[in-house]
PAMAR-229518 format. One line per field, with one value per atom (N, C-alpha, C): residue in one letter; atom name; x, y, z. Coordinates in nm, 4 decimals. Layout:
! PAMAR-229518
rest <- [A, ...]
atom <- [CA, ...]
X <- [X, ...]
Y <- [Y, ...]
Z <- [Z, ...]
END
This chain:
! PAMAR-229518
rest <- [M, M, M, C, C, C, S, S, S, T, T, T, L, L, L, A, A, A, E, E, E, L, L, L, Y, Y, Y, E, E, E, D, D, D, M, M, M, G, G, G, L, L, L, L, L, L, D, D, D, L, L, L, A, A, A, E, E, E, D, D, D, M, M, M, Q, Q, Q, L, L, L, Q, Q, Q, A, A, A, F, F, F, H, H, H, I, I, I, F, F, F, E, E, E, N, N, N, C, C, C, L, L, L, G, G, G, P, P, P, E, E, E, D, D, D, I, I, I, A, A, A, T, T, T, V, V, V, T, T, T, M, M, M, A, A, A, E, E, E, K, K, K, G, G, G, R, R, R, I, I, I, D, D, D, E, E, E, A, A, A, A, A, A, P, P, P, F, F, F, W, W, W, E, E, E, T, T, T, A, A, A, L, L, L, R, R, R, G, G, G, F, F, F, E, E, E, R, R, R, V, V, V, N, N, N, G, G, G, E, E, E, D, D, D, H, H, H, R, R, R, S, S, S, V, V, V, L, L, L, G, G, G, Q, Q, Q, M, M, M, G, G, G, N, N, N, L, L, L, G, G, G, R, R, R, V, V, V, Y, Y, Y, K, K, K, M, M, M, Q, Q, Q, F, F, F, R, R, R, L, L, L, D, D, D, E, E, E, A, A, A, E, E, E, A, A, A, I, I, I, L, L, L, K, K, K, L, L, L, G, G, G, F, F, F, E, E, E, R, R, R, S, S, S, M, M, M, R, R, R, A, A, A, L, L, L, G, G, G, P, P, P, Q, Q, Q, D, D, D, S, S, S, L, L, L, T, T, T, Q, Q, Q, K, K, K, I, I, I, G, G, G, Q, Q, Q, D, D, D, L, L, L, I, I, I, L, L, L, L, L, L, H, H, H, E, E, E, N, N, N, Q, Q, Q, E, E, E, Q, Q, Q, S, S, S, E, E, E, E, E, E, A, A, A, G, G, G, K, K, K, I, I, I, S, S, S, D, D, D, L, L, L, L, L, L, K, K, K, S, S, S]
atom <- [N, CA, C, N, CA, C, N, CA, C, N, CA, C, N, CA, C, N, CA, C, N, CA, C, N, CA, C, N, CA, C, N, CA, C, N, CA, C, N, CA, C, N, CA, C, N, CA, C, N, CA, C, N, CA, C, N, CA, C, N, CA, C, N, CA, C, N, CA, C, N, CA, C, N, CA, C, N, CA, C, N, CA, C, N, CA, C, N, CA, C, N, CA, C, N, CA, C, N, CA, C, N, CA, C, N, CA, C, N, CA, C, N, CA, C, N, CA, C, N, CA, C, N, CA, C, N, CA, C, N, CA, C, N, CA, C, N, CA, C, N, CA, C, N, CA, C, N, CA, C, N, CA, C, N, CA, C, N, CA, C, N, CA, C, N, CA, C, N, CA, C, N, CA, C, N, CA, C, N, CA, C, N, CA, C, N, CA, C, N, CA, C, N, CA, C, N, CA, C, N, CA, C, N, CA, C, N, CA, C, N, CA, C, N, CA, C, N, CA, C, N, CA, C, N, CA, C, N, CA, C, N, CA, C, N, CA, C, N, CA, C, N, CA, C, N, CA, C, N, CA, C, N, CA, C, N, CA, C, N, CA, C, N, CA, C, N, CA, C, N, CA, C, N, CA, C, N, CA, C, N, CA, C, N, CA, C, N, CA, C, N, CA, C, N, CA, C, N, CA, C, N, CA, C, N, CA, C, N, CA, C, N, CA, C, N, CA, C, N, CA, C, N, CA, C, N, CA, C, N, CA, C, N, CA, C, N, CA, C, N, CA, C, N, CA, C, N, CA, C, N, CA, C, N, CA, C, N, CA, C, N, CA, C, N, CA, C, N, CA, C, N, CA, C, N, CA, C, N, CA, C, N, CA, C, N, CA, C, N, CA, C, N, CA, C, N, CA, C, N, CA, C, N, CA, C, N, CA, C, N, CA, C, N, CA, C, N, CA, C, N, CA, C, N, CA, C, N, CA, C, N, CA, C, N, CA, C, N, CA, C, N, CA, C, N, CA, C, N, CA, C, N, CA, C, N, CA, C, N, CA, C, N, CA, C, N, CA, C, N, CA, C, N, CA, C, N, CA, C, N, CA, C, N, CA, C, N, CA, C, N, CA, C, N, CA, C, N, CA, C, N, CA, C, N, CA, C]
X <- [0.0767, -0.0400, 0.1228, 0.1906, 0.2978, 0.3644, 0.4143, 0.4600, 0.3401, 0.2425, 0.1307, 0.1353, 0.0949, 0.0994, 0.2338, 0.3661, 0.4580, 0.4678, 0.4315, 0.4006, 0.3093, 0.1938, 0.1086, 0.1510, 0.2111, 0.2947, 0.3782, 0.4804, 0.5516, 0.5400, 0.4022, 0.3395, 0.3151, 0.2337, 0.2073, 0.2867, 0.4217, 0.5375, 0.5418, 0.4811, 0.4899, 0.6004, 0.7376, 0.8480, 0.8588, 0.8616, 0.8851, 0.7804, 0.6538, 0.5890, 0.5695, 0.6447, 0.6569, 0.8101, 0.8979, 1.0148, 0.9551, 0.8682, 0.8288, 0.7485, 0.6797, 0.5765, 0.6828, 0.7851, 0.8752, 0.9571, 1.0050, 1.0140, 0.9915, 0.8595, 0.7516, 0.6967, 0.7314, 0.6939, 0.7893, 0.9512, 1.0799, 1.1005, 1.0108, 1.0116, 0.9184, 0.8232, 0.7047, 0.7728, 0.8239, 0.8870, 0.9508, 1.0873, 1.1497, 1.1253, 0.9539, 0.9569, 0.8750, 0.7933, 0.7007, 0.7853, 0.9478, 0.9813, 1.1726, 1.1486, 1.2961, 1.3816, 1.4899, 1.6236, 1.7023, 1.6422, 1.7069, 1.6622, 1.5560, 1.5076, 1.5762, 1.5715, 1.6713, 1.8024, 1.8765, 1.9986, 2.0088, 1.8582, 1.8819, 1.8760, 1.8322, 1.8378, 1.9450, 2.0282, 2.2096, 2.2680, 2.1959, 2.3398, 2.3559, 2.2193, 2.1541, 2.2405, 2.2774, 2.2875, 2.4548, 2.5051, 2.6279, 2.7193, 2.6099, 2.7150, 2.7096, 2.6398, 2.5957, 2.5346, 2.4772, 2.3320, 2.2874, 2.4242, 2.3929, 2.3399, 2.3601, 2.3369, 2.1947, 2.1390, 1.9711, 1.9089, 1.9151, 1.8098, 1.6959, 1.7946, 1.7312, 1.6106, 1.6893, 1.5855, 1.4700, 1.4961, 1.3856, 1.2612, 1.3432, 1.2297, 1.1500, 1.2274, 1.1533, 1.0582, 1.0999, 0.9864, 0.8752, 0.9035, 0.7369, 0.6728, 0.7648, 0.6628, 0.5816, 0.6569, 0.5882, 0.4663, 0.5109, 0.3951, 0.2585, 0.2775, 0.2165, 0.1290, 0.1756, 0.0902, -0.0163, 0.0434, -0.0353, -0.1174, -0.0813, -0.1742, -0.2391, -0.2101, -0.2242, -0.2196, -0.1993, -0.0968, -0.1415, -0.2318, -0.2724, -0.2815, -0.1907, -0.1833, -0.0284, -0.1106, -0.0114, 0.1367, 0.1633, 0.3150, 0.3807, 0.2796, 0.3245, 0.3567, 0.2919, 0.3115, 0.4631, 0.4825, 0.5881, 0.7400, 0.6760, 0.8060, 0.8240, 0.7435, 0.7581, 0.8825, 0.8463, 0.9273, 1.0613, 1.1019, 1.1950, 1.2813, 1.1819, 1.2541, 1.3401, 1.2341, 1.2733, 1.4160, 1.3814, 1.5543, 1.6543, 1.6292, 1.7575, 1.7700, 1.6920, 1.7472, 1.7757, 1.7435, 1.7976, 1.9544, 1.9770, 2.0755, 2.1927, 2.1436, 2.2202, 2.2480, 2.1850, 2.2115, 2.1311, 1.9737, 1.9395, 1.8485, 1.8519, 1.7246, 1.5810, 1.6150, 1.5007, 1.3914, 1.4328, 1.3804, 1.3519, 1.4274, 1.3799, 1.2325, 1.2537, 1.1027, 0.9933, 1.0230, 0.9107, 0.8185, 0.9116, 0.8556, 0.8408, 0.8488, 0.8184, 0.6840, 0.6710, 0.5849, 0.4675, 0.4974, 0.3893, 0.2780, 0.4376, 0.3431, 0.3003, 0.3684, 0.2842, 0.1282, 0.1153, 0.0205, -0.1453, -0.0807, -0.1204, -0.1830, -0.0624, -0.0712, -0.1879, -0.1481, -0.2774, -0.4117, -0.4415, -0.5844, -0.5911, -0.5172, -0.5545, -0.5603, -0.4823, -0.4442, -0.4782, -0.4930, -0.4920, -0.4166, -0.3656, -0.2997, -0.2141, -0.2793, -0.2630, -0.1822, -0.2184, -0.1288, 0.0470, 0.0540, 0.2210, 0.2839, 0.2317, 0.3103, 0.2899, 0.2195, 0.2125, 0.2788, 0.2733, 0.3835, 0.4890, 0.5713, 0.7163, 0.7407, 0.6587, 0.7008, 0.7050, 0.5946, 0.5680, 0.7086, 0.7582, 0.8476, 0.9992, 0.9822, 1.1126, 1.1230, 0.9982, 1.0122, 1.0185, 0.9523, 1.0254, 1.1423, 1.1880, 1.3624, 1.4312, 1.4004, 1.4499, 1.4573, 1.3418, 1.2824, 1.3389, 1.3827, 1.4551, 1.6083, 1.6900, 1.7916, 1.8815, 1.7305, 1.7696, 1.7360, 1.7020, 1.6488, 1.5191, 1.4443, 1.2920, 1.2140, 1.2039, 1.1323, 0.9980, 0.9571, 0.8142, 0.7663, 0.8400, 0.7935, 0.7326, 0.8463, 0.8234, 0.7586, 0.7289, 0.6310, 0.4310, 0.4642, 0.3397, 0.2888, 0.3898, 0.3827, 0.3290, 0.4546, 0.3996, 0.2332, 0.1768, 0.0699, -0.0277, 0.0005, -0.0932, -0.0610, 0.0470, 0.0371, -0.0138, -0.0475, -0.1434, -0.2766, -0.3195, -0.4791, -0.5340]
Y <- [-0.1360, -0.0199, 0.1549, 0.1372, 0.2518, 0.2818, 0.1284, 0.2095, 0.1840, 0.1132, 0.2171, 0.3974, 0.4254, 0.5303, 0.6620, 0.5797, 0.6197, 0.7012, 0.5594, 0.5640, 0.7228, 0.7199, 0.7767, 0.9378, 0.9508, 1.0716, 1.1331, 0.9937, 1.0546, 1.1112, 1.0459, 1.0759, 1.2401, 1.2485, 1.4226, 1.4997, 1.4634, 1.5886, 1.5707, 1.5514, 1.5625, 1.4133, 1.4587, 1.4084, 1.3565, 1.4635, 1.4661, 1.3177, 1.3066, 1.2369, 1.0903, 1.0984, 0.9770, 0.9308, 0.9855, 0.9364, 0.9149, 0.9233, 0.8878, 0.7604, 0.7462, 0.6529, 0.5270, 0.5521, 0.4716, 0.4181, 0.5258, 0.4335, 0.3357, 0.3760, 0.2691, 0.1736, 0.1596, 0.0341, -0.0498, -0.0074, -0.0543, -0.1438, -0.0538, -0.0781, -0.1907, -0.1704, -0.2597, -0.4420, -0.4009, -0.4590, -0.5763, -0.4732, -0.5438, -0.6462, -0.5780, -0.6529, -0.8006, -0.7933, -0.8889, -0.9868, -0.9618, -1.1055, -1.0782, -0.9866, -1.0249, -0.9645, -0.9099, -0.8508, -0.9626, -1.0633, -1.0838, -1.0477, -1.0171, -1.0297, -0.8280, -0.7579, -0.6228, -0.6167, -0.7424, -0.7679, -0.7793, -0.8254, -0.8689, -0.7578, -0.6182, -0.5036, -0.4671, -0.4849, -0.4173, -0.4908, -0.6571, -0.7360, -0.6684, -0.6545, -0.6347, -0.4645, -0.4294, -0.2450, -0.2649, -0.3719, -0.3949, -0.4627, -0.5853, -0.6340, -0.8176, -0.8659, -0.9793, -1.0036, -1.0177, -1.0501, -1.1993, -1.3119, -1.4480, -1.4559, -1.3693, -1.4105, -1.3575, -1.2754, -1.2308, -1.3122, -1.3605, -1.4482, -1.5338, -1.5997, -1.7004, -1.6320, -1.4956, -1.4027, -1.3656, -1.3425, -1.2588, -1.4229, -1.4936, -1.6229, -1.6595, -1.6738, -1.6718, -1.5741, -1.4430, -1.3294, -1.3709, -1.3982, -1.4085, -1.5189, -1.6197, -1.7744, -1.7279, -1.6212, -1.6070, -1.4748, -1.3716, -1.2768, -1.3585, -1.4849, -1.5526, -1.6107, -1.7060, -1.7704, -1.6630, -1.5275, -1.4597, -1.4052, -1.3390, -1.1996, -1.3116, -1.3996, -1.4493, -1.4419, -1.4486, -1.4291, -1.3151, -1.2928, -1.1366, -1.0050, -1.0628, -0.9136, -0.8146, -0.7061, -0.6583, -0.6473, -0.6731, -0.7097, -0.8306, -0.9731, -1.0378, -0.9927, -0.9064, -0.8770, -0.7980, -0.7232, -0.6463, -0.7340, -0.8341, -0.9366, -0.9942, -1.0308, -1.1189, -1.0638, -0.9010, -0.7851, -0.7887, -0.8028, -0.7871, -0.9266, -1.0155, -1.1817, -1.1988, -1.1000, -1.0913, -1.0378, -0.9186, -0.8213, -0.8893, -0.9362, -1.0055, -1.1119, -1.2182, -1.3189, -1.2467, -1.1656, -1.0765, -1.0370, -1.0220, -0.9200, -1.0610, -1.1649, -1.2782, -1.3869, -1.3182, -1.4077, -1.5152, -1.5362, -1.6434, -1.5482, -1.5517, -1.5043, -1.5995, -1.6971, -1.8020, -1.7764, -1.7626, -1.7724, -1.5962, -1.5342, -1.4255, -1.3956, -1.4258, -1.3823, -1.5132, -1.5894, -1.6594, -1.6079, -1.5699, -1.4942, -1.3580, -1.2703, -1.1519, -1.1423, -1.2187, -1.3092, -1.2788, -1.4302, -1.4316, -1.3441, -1.2132, -1.1304, -1.0370, -1.0197, -0.9286, -0.9843, -1.0792, -1.1374, -1.1111, -1.1245, -1.1034, -0.9880, -0.9136, -0.7565, -0.7126, -0.7295, -0.6983, -0.7138, -0.8663, -0.9565, -0.8270, -0.7909, -0.7695, -0.6577, -0.5396, -0.4038, -0.3734, -0.4085, -0.2796, -0.2547, -0.2340, -0.2013, -0.0430, 0.0028, 0.1748, 0.1846, 0.0415, 0.0801, 0.0396, 0.1637, 0.1689, 0.0572, -0.0251, -0.1725, -0.2707, -0.2413, -0.3064, -0.2677, -0.1179, -0.0682, -0.0862, -0.0999, -0.1492, -0.2683, -0.3601, -0.4915, -0.4758, -0.4566, -0.4376, -0.3991, -0.2905, -0.2182, -0.2850, -0.3471, -0.4766, -0.5988, -0.6147, -0.7794, -0.7326, -0.5657, -0.5015, -0.5042, -0.4405, -0.4547, -0.5955, -0.6932, -0.8417, -0.8690, -0.8197, -0.9136, -0.8342, -0.6869, -0.6365, -0.6545, -0.6606, -0.7479, -0.8699, -0.9897, -1.0669, -1.0790, -0.9267, -0.9192, -0.9657, -0.9559, -1.0257, -0.9163, -0.7858, -0.6772, -0.7034, -0.8436, -0.8665, -0.9192, -0.9598, -0.9710, -0.8496, -0.7604, -0.6715, -0.5470, -0.5882, -0.5003, -0.5578, -0.6853, -0.6847, -0.6715, -0.6824, -0.6234, -0.4692, -0.3550, -0.2398, -0.1791, -0.2574, -0.2223, -0.2418, -0.3861, -0.4216, -0.2906, -0.2763, -0.1346, -0.0121, -0.0198, 0.0726, 0.0791, -0.0174, -0.0675, 0.0043]
Z <- [0.0039, -0.0496, -0.0041, 0.0584, 0.1005, -0.0336, -0.1022, -0.2279, -0.3062, -0.3397, -0.4247, -0.4483, -0.2779, -0.2315, -0.2750, -0.2805, -0.3417, -0.4540, -0.5176, -0.6921, -0.7468, -0.6417, -0.6698, -0.6511, -0.4943, -0.4743, -0.5712, -0.6290, -0.7205, -0.8618, -0.9123, -1.0601, -1.0675, -0.8881, -0.8825, -0.8658, -0.8462, -0.8045, -0.6521, -0.5975, -0.4463, -0.3871, -0.4257, -0.3579, -0.2505, -0.1464, -0.0059, 0.0563, 0.0080, 0.0326, -0.0060, -0.1556, -0.1993, -0.1727, -0.0625, -0.0033, 0.1228, 0.1753, 0.3355, 0.3287, 0.1711, 0.1852, 0.1124, 0.0694, 0.0129, 0.1531, 0.2096, 0.3553, 0.4200, 0.4553, 0.5481, 0.4657, 0.3159, 0.2316, 0.2728, 0.3106, 0.2972, 0.4544, 0.5331, 0.6736, 0.6841, 0.6108, 0.6039, 0.5567, 0.3887, 0.3715, 0.4315, 0.5114, 0.5504, 0.7444, 0.7622, 0.8805, 0.8409, 0.7132, 0.6583, 0.6251, 0.5636, 0.4588, 0.5076, 0.6238, 0.6501, 0.6069, 0.6905, 0.6290, 0.5133, 0.4710, 0.3524, 0.2738, 0.2348, 0.0929, 0.1004, 0.1678, 0.1518, 0.1071, 0.1605, 0.1455, 0.0036, -0.0831, -0.1971, -0.3112, -0.2714, -0.3251, -0.3408, -0.2244, -0.1908, -0.2988, -0.2655, -0.3417, -0.5171, -0.5229, -0.7269, -0.7781, -0.5944, -0.6385, -0.6306, -0.5762, -0.5963, -0.6496, -0.8073, -0.8732, -0.8497, -0.6959, -0.6443, -0.7512, -0.8034, -0.8143, -0.8716, -0.8854, -0.8616, -0.6933, -0.6400, -0.4825, -0.4695, -0.5485, -0.5339, -0.5395, -0.6874, -0.7837, -0.6255, -0.5805, -0.4926, -0.3693, -0.3144, -0.2798, -0.3076, -0.4352, -0.5357, -0.5444, -0.5540, -0.5869, -0.4966, -0.3454, -0.2050, -0.2097, -0.2152, -0.2231, -0.3003, -0.4173, -0.4662, -0.4518, -0.4311, -0.4128, -0.2454, -0.1706, -0.0332, -0.0606, -0.1526, -0.2066, -0.3247, -0.3887, -0.3893, -0.3030, -0.2259, -0.0901, -0.0333, -0.0098, 0.0963, -0.0149, -0.1043, -0.1590, -0.3080, -0.3194, -0.4533, -0.6301, -0.6966, -0.8153, -0.8658, -0.8459, -0.9767, -0.8729, -0.7494, -0.6290, -0.6798, -0.6952, -0.7236, -0.6714, -0.5894, -0.5349, -0.5812, -0.6101, -0.6691, -0.8005, -0.8847, -1.0272, -0.9946, -0.9217, -0.8877, -0.8810, -0.8080, -0.7640, -0.8825, -0.9516, -1.1172, -1.2182, -1.2123, -1.3067, -1.2304, -1.1181, -1.0208, -1.0029, -0.9962, -1.0450, -1.2351, -1.3308, -1.4522, -1.4554, -1.4097, -1.4398, -1.4087, -1.2780, -1.2468, -1.2886, -1.3556, -1.4461, -1.5484, -1.6395, -1.7357, -1.7150, -1.5930, -1.5400, -1.5644, -1.5099, -1.5235, -1.6437, -1.7479, -1.9280, -1.8799, -1.7887, -1.7989, -1.8664, -1.9813, -2.0995, -2.1009, -2.1019, -2.1288, -2.0073, -1.8977, -1.7346, -1.7746, -1.7577, -1.7607, -1.8962, -2.0014, -2.0942, -1.9995, -1.9597, -1.9717, -1.8141, -1.7077, -1.6148, -1.6035, -1.7111, -1.7672, -1.8546, -1.9214, -2.0282, -1.9145, -1.8052, -1.7234, -1.6472, -1.5736, -1.5348, -1.5939, -1.7152, -1.7964, -1.8836, -1.8777, -1.9077, -1.7925, -1.6826, -1.5680, -1.5117, -1.5308, -1.5303, -1.6143, -1.7200, -1.8064, -1.7948, -1.6969, -1.6844, -1.5768, -1.4573, -1.3521, -1.3379, -1.4073, -1.3793, -1.5002, -1.6446, -1.7530, -1.8129, -1.9333, -2.0027, -1.9618, -1.9266, -1.8739, -1.7371, -1.6746, -1.5245, -1.5205, -1.4213, -1.4075, -1.4108, -1.3419, -1.3281, -1.4520, -1.5490, -1.6983, -1.7209, -1.7843, -1.8442, -1.7998, -1.7264, -1.6451, -1.7002, -1.6749, -1.6662, -1.8747, -1.8967, -2.0834, -2.1012, -2.1077, -2.1035, -2.1408, -1.9688, -1.9587, -2.0551, -2.1038, -2.1802, -2.3271, -2.3857, -2.4942, -2.4731, -2.4466, -2.3926, -2.4177, -2.3681, -2.3639, -2.5210, -2.5992, -2.7311, -2.7922, -2.8269, -2.9154, -2.8666, -2.7228, -2.7580, -2.7839, -2.8219, -2.8536, -3.0058, -3.0549, -3.1990, -3.2281, -3.1508, -3.1762, -3.1842, -3.2826, -3.3098, -3.3272, -3.4214, -3.4192, -3.2577, -3.2100, -3.0131, -2.9574, -2.9930, -2.9539, -2.9626, -3.1127, -3.1388, -3.0665, -3.0280, -3.0280, -2.9142, -2.7495, -2.6331, -2.6863, -2.7493, -2.7600, -2.8118, -2.9039, -2.9813, -2.8426, -2.7246, -2.6392, -2.5305, -2.5080, -2.3864, -2.4304, -2.5731, -2.6486, -2.6630, -2.6159, -2.6157, -2.4938]
END
């Protein structure tokens, strides 16, 4: 909830409120999932991405179990895991999780939602990097609908 409010405040240009909400979300996230998941973000930022993937996988399973597969937090975790896989050059896994996350986000949130757009853009970039422009174009068209 705090993370969603932070995104809303950021979109509205209320950056101080956005930062406060992000800090609250960080503390809630840490309390709910434990410091291991916060360490994941730090590992990724420091280039220790191989150590981060198992934490994101665990977080995704936990979010799915608690919130259900179409919940915004689950979809966000799918995007995070897809980006981690991409950074690890596990491109087939990245494509699979991003595609699933995109399909669920389109169904649950719609094409104009910021999370759907983010996951879609990640999927487009993955396809473009693999010289799959036709697939990238299909995702782009879906985001415009």
